[in-house]
C-alpha positions in Angstrom: 37.6 23.0 -45.1 34.3 22.6 -44.0 33.6 22.3 -39.9 30.4 20.4 -38.7 29.3 19.5 -35.4 27.4 16.8 -34.3 24.6 17.6 -31.5 22.2 14.4 -32.5 24.2 12.0 -30.1 24.0 14.5 -26.6 20.5 15.1 -27.4 19.2 11.8 -27.7 21.4 10.7 -24.9 19.7 13.2 -23.0 16.1 12.1 -23.9 16.8 8.7 -23.1 18.2 9.5 -19.6 15.2 11.7 -19.2 13.0 8.9 -20.4 14.3 6.3 -17.6 13.9 9.2 -14.9 10.0 9.5 -15.5 9.7 5.9 -15.9 11.5 5.3 -12.4 9.8 7.8 -10.8 6.2 5.9 -12.1 7.1 3.2 -11.0 7.9 4.8 -7.5 4.3 6.4 -7.9 2.4 3.3 -8.4 4.4 1.3 -6.0 3.6 4.0 -3.0 0.1 4.1 -4.4 -0.6 0.6 -4.2 1.1 0.4 -0.7 -1.2 2.9 0.8 -4.1 1.1 -1.0 -3.0 -2.2 0.5 -3.1 0.0 4.1 -6.3 1.1 3.8 -8.1 -2.0 2.3 -6.4 -3.7 5.8 -8.1 -1.4 7.8 -11.4 -1.6 6.2 -11.3 -5.5 6.9 -10.4 -4.7 10.5 -13.3 -2.2 11.3 -15.5 -4.4 9.5 -14.9 -7.5 11.0 -14.8 -5.7 14.5 -18.4 -4.4 13.2 -19.0 -8.4 12.7 -17.4 -9.2 16.0 -19.9 -7.5 17.9 -22.6 -8.3 16.2 -22.0 -12.5 16.1 -19.4 -13.6 18.5 -17.9 -16.7 16.6 -14.7 -17.9 16.5 -14.3 -17.7 12.5 -14.2 -13.8 13.8 -11.9 -14.0 16.2 -9.5 -15.9 14.3 -10.0 -13.6 10.9 -9.0 -10.6 13.2 -6.4 -12.3 15.0 -4.7 -12.9 12.0 -5.2 -9.2 10.6 -4.2 -7.7 14.0 -1.3 -10.4 15.2 -3.2 -10.4 18.7 -3.8 -13.9 20.2 -6.1 -13.4 23.2 -9.9 -13.2 23.0 -9.3 -10.1 25.1 -7.1 -7.9 23.7 -9.0 -8.6 20.5 -12.1 -7.5 22.5 -10.4 -4.1 23.8 -8.9 -3.8 20.5 -12.5 -3.6 18.8 -13.7 -1.5 21.8 -11.2 1.3 20.2 -11.6 0.9 16.7 -15.8 1.0 17.0 -15.6 4.1 18.8 
């Protein structure tokens, strides 16, 4: 009698699990990087709009800053921009 043990199924399933774990890890890393880039871009937009507001006090600049910062009054926007531009 000859006895053979097939190990192909175990190694194949291990590589599949490892592949899925790596794919999920890459997705998490890319999503985290995308969120951080979004935060950086938003901060840059706020800083840029505050600098524009210090040069040109237009209604559109106030409106754009209001949308970005969720501040509604012009006085609060001015105070916020003073802190950002420092």
